[in-house]
C-alpha positions as CSV (number, residue, x, y, z in Angstrom):
1,M,5.7,12.4,-65.2
2,A,4.2,15.5,-63.7
3,S,0.8,14.7,-65.2
4,P,-2.1,14.0,-62.8
5,F,-2.3,10.7,-64.7
6,F,0.4,9.4,-62.4
7,W,-1.0,10.8,-59.2
8,L,-1.4,8.3,-56.4
9,Q,-5.1,7.2,-56.3
10,Q,-5.1,4.5,-53.7
11,V,-3.1,2.8,-50.9
12,R,-4.0,-0.8,-50.1
13,V,-2.9,-2.1,-46.7
14,E,-3.0,-5.8,-45.8
15,V,-1.7,-7.6,-42.7
16,M,0.1,-11.0,-43.0
17,D,-0.1,-13.7,-40.4
18,S,3.1,-15.7,-41.2
19,Q,2.0,-18.6,-39.1
20,A,-1.5,-19.0,-40.6
21,S,-0.5,-17.9,-44.1
22,N,-3.5,-15.6,-44.4
23,R,-4.6,-12.0,-43.9
24,K,-5.7,-10.5,-40.6
25,Q,-6.3,-7.2,-38.8
26,L,-3.6,-5.1,-37.1
27,T,-3.4,-6.0,-33.4
28,H,-0.9,-3.5,-31.9
29,I,-0.2,-0.9,-34.6
30,T,-3.1,1.5,-34.9
31,R,-4.8,2.8,-38.0
32,N,-3.9,6.3,-37.1
33,Q,-0.2,5.5,-37.1
34,V,-0.4,4.0,-40.6
35,E,-2.5,6.9,-41.9
36,Q,-0.1,9.5,-40.5
37,I,2.9,7.9,-42.3
38,V,0.9,7.5,-45.5
39,H,-0.2,11.2,-45.3
40,N,3.3,12.4,-44.7
41,L,5.2,10.3,-47.3
42,A,2.8,8.8,-49.9
43,Y,1.3,11.5,-52.0
44,G,1.6,13.1,-55.5
45,N,3.3,11.3,-58.4
46,F,3.3,7.7,-57.3
47,M,6.4,7.0,-59.5
48,L,8.4,9.5,-57.4
49,I,7.3,8.2,-54.0
50,D,10.4,7.1,-52.0
51,L,9.5,3.5,-51.1
52,K,12.6,3.0,-49.1
53,R,11.9,6.0,-47.0
54,L,8.3,4.9,-46.6
55,K,9.3,1.4,-45.5
56,K,11.8,2.9,-43.0
57,A,9.1,5.0,-41.4
58,F,6.8,1.9,-41.0
59,M,9.7,-0.2,-39.6
60,E,10.3,2.3,-36.9
61,L,6.9,1.5,-35.4
62,P,7.5,-0.6,-32.3
63,W,5.4,-3.7,-33.3
64,M,6.4,-3.8,-36.9
65,R,8.3,-6.9,-37.9
66,S,8.3,-6.6,-41.7
67,V,6.9,-4.4,-44.5
68,E,6.6,-5.0,-48.2
69,I,5.6,-2.2,-50.5
70,S,5.0,-2.3,-54.3
71,R,3.6,-0.1,-57.0
72,D,0.4,-1.1,-58.9
73,W,-1.7,0.3,-61.7
74,P,-3.8,2.4,-61.9
75,P,-1.6,4.4,-59.6
76,A,-1.7,2.7,-56.2
77,L,0.6,1.3,-53.5
78,N,0.2,-2.1,-52.1
79,I,1.5,-2.4,-48.5
80,L,1.8,-5.7,-46.7
81,F,2.5,-5.6,-42.9
82,E,3.6,-8.3,-40.5
83,E,3.5,-7.5,-36.8
84,H,5.6,-9.0,-34.0
85,K,3.7,-11.7,-32.0
86,P,5.0,-11.5,-28.4
87,F,6.1,-14.9,-27.1
88,A,8.3,-14.2,-24.1
89,Y,10.1,-11.4,-22.2
90,W,13.8,-10.9,-23.0
91,G,15.1,-10.1,-19.6
92,E,13.6,-6.9,-18.3
93,T,14.0,-4.6,-21.3
94,A,12.6,-6.3,-24.4
95,L,10.4,-9.0,-25.9
96,V,10.9,-12.1,-28.0
97,N,8.5,-12.9,-30.9
98,T,7.3,-16.3,-32.0
99,K,10.3,-16.6,-34.3
100,G,12.8,-16.0,-31.5
101,E,13.6,-12.4,-32.6
102,V,14.2,-9.7,-30.0
103,F,12.2,-6.5,-30.3
104,H,11.2,-3.5,-28.1
105,A,7.6,-2.7,-27.3
106,A,5.3,-2.3,-24.4
107,V,3.1,-5.2,-23.5
108,E,0.7,-5.9,-20.6
109,N,0.7,-9.7,-20.8
110,T,2.4,-10.8,-17.6
111,A,1.8,-14.5,-18.3
112,L,4.7,-14.6,-20.8
113,P,7.7,-16.7,-19.9
114,I,11.0,-14.9,-19.3
115,F,14.1,-15.7,-21.4
116,T,17.6,-14.6,-20.5
117,G,20.9,-15.4,-22.2
118,P,23.9,-14.2,-24.1
119,A,23.4,-11.8,-27.1
120,K,22.0,-13.5,-30.2
121,S,20.8,-16.6,-28.2
122,S,17.1,-15.7,-28.3
123,Q,16.2,-18.0,-31.2
124,L,18.1,-20.9,-29.7
125,I,16.3,-20.4,-26.4
126,T,12.9,-20.2,-28.2
127,Q,13.6,-23.5,-29.9
128,Q,14.6,-25.1,-26.7
129,Y,11.5,-23.8,-24.9
130,H,9.4,-25.9,-27.3
131,V,11.6,-28.9,-26.8
132,F,11.6,-28.6,-23.0
133,S,7.8,-27.9,-22.9
134,R,7.1,-31.0,-24.9
135,L,9.2,-33.2,-22.6
136,L,7.6,-31.7,-19.5
137,R,4.0,-32.2,-20.7
138,P,3.4,-35.5,-18.9
139,T,4.1,-33.7,-15.6
140,G,1.6,-31.0,-16.1
141,Y,4.2,-28.4,-15.3
142,S,4.8,-25.4,-17.5
143,I,8.0,-23.2,-18.0
144,T,8.0,-19.7,-16.6
145,E,11.6,-18.9,-17.2
146,I,14.7,-20.1,-19.1
147,A,18.2,-18.9,-18.3
148,L,21.1,-19.7,-20.6
149,T,24.3,-18.7,-18.7
150,P,27.4,-17.1,-20.4
151,R,28.9,-20.6,-20.2
152,H,25.9,-22.0,-22.0
153,A,24.5,-24.0,-19.1
154,W,20.7,-24.3,-19.1
155,H,18.4,-23.5,-16.2
156,I,14.6,-23.9,-16.3
157,R,12.1,-22.5,-13.8
158,L,8.8,-24.3,-13.6
159,D,5.4,-22.8,-12.6
160,T,5.8,-24.4,-9.1
161,G,8.8,-22.1,-8.6
162,I,11.4,-24.8,-8.7
163,W,14.5,-24.4,-10.9
164,L,15.9,-27.4,-12.9
165,K,19.6,-27.1,-13.5
166,L,20.4,-29.1,-16.7
167,G,24.0,-28.0,-17.3
168,K,25.6,-27.8,-20.7
169,K,25.6,-31.5,-22.0
170,Q,22.9,-34.1,-22.5
171,I,20.2,-31.6,-21.5
172,K,17.4,-33.5,-23.2
173,H,18.5,-36.8,-21.6
174,R,18.7,-35.2,-18.2
175,L,15.2,-33.6,-18.5
176,Q,13.8,-36.9,-19.7
177,R,15.3,-38.7,-16.7
178,Y,13.7,-36.1,-14.4
179,V,10.3,-36.5,-16.0
180,A,10.6,-40.4,-15.9
181,V,11.4,-40.3,-12.1
182,H,8.6,-37.7,-11.5
183,M,6.0,-39.9,-13.3
184,Q,7.1,-43.1,-11.5
185,H,7.3,-41.5,-8.1
186,N,4.7,-38.8,-8.5
187,E,3.6,-38.6,-4.8
188,D,7.2,-38.5,-3.5
189,M,8.1,-35.8,-6.1
190,Q,5.2,-33.6,-5.1
191,A,6.9,-33.2,-1.7
192,Y,9.7,-31.4,-3.4
193,A,7.5,-29.3,-5.7
194,D,8.4,-26.1,-3.9
195,S,12.1,-26.9,-3.5
196,A,14.7,-24.3,-4.4
197,Y,16.2,-26.3,-7.3
198,V,16.9,-29.7,-8.7
199,D,20.4,-30.3,-9.9
200,L,20.2,-32.7,-12.8
201,R,23.9,-32.6,-13.8
202,Y,24.8,-35.9,-12.1
203,S,25.4,-38.9,-14.3
204,N,23.3,-41.4,-12.2
205,G,20.7,-39.2,-10.4
206,F,20.0,-35.7,-9.2
207,A,20.2,-33.6,-6.1
208,V,17.4,-31.6,-4.6
209,R,18.0,-28.4,-2.5
210,I,15.2,-27.6,-0.1
211,H,14.4,-24.0,0.9
């Protein structure tokens, strides 16, 4: 096994886009970062390279979501990366990717919505974001913030600045009712566009609080 016949000859790196099911270029992780890790940990007899240690080093990069490493012949390593895709802020300290997973990295995109909620609720909030956005589409409004309280009550902030308080039950029905009233009385509702919040927790209507 000490023969040069087993020395590593090549490292092949590919990047997976899980949503498009094809290969792409790295967006946030730099080539220098990858080359430095390969230089430090992937050399010599390719059968003796510690793949677990190599994977751990790659996974410590802030934007790395997953890594798959395999040996090939003639002596080579195949490395498949998947980066996080930022979808929202998680409070003030982290990010949420498109799969609803929380990760830590620096990002300059201030247009991302903000999610806040109990621990391990990021995937649920991400799912509900898509549901809420689809229901709100007829109004032309977009969501800038979703807050899930410790008691699991839902609050949505729109791009007008107004908060919609949906509560814990029948949240889809309550939002549908708001959209229906908005579309039927569009001009009247525009007068309340910059209100503090709309409380939708009533069974037969909703309350509007003015600034």
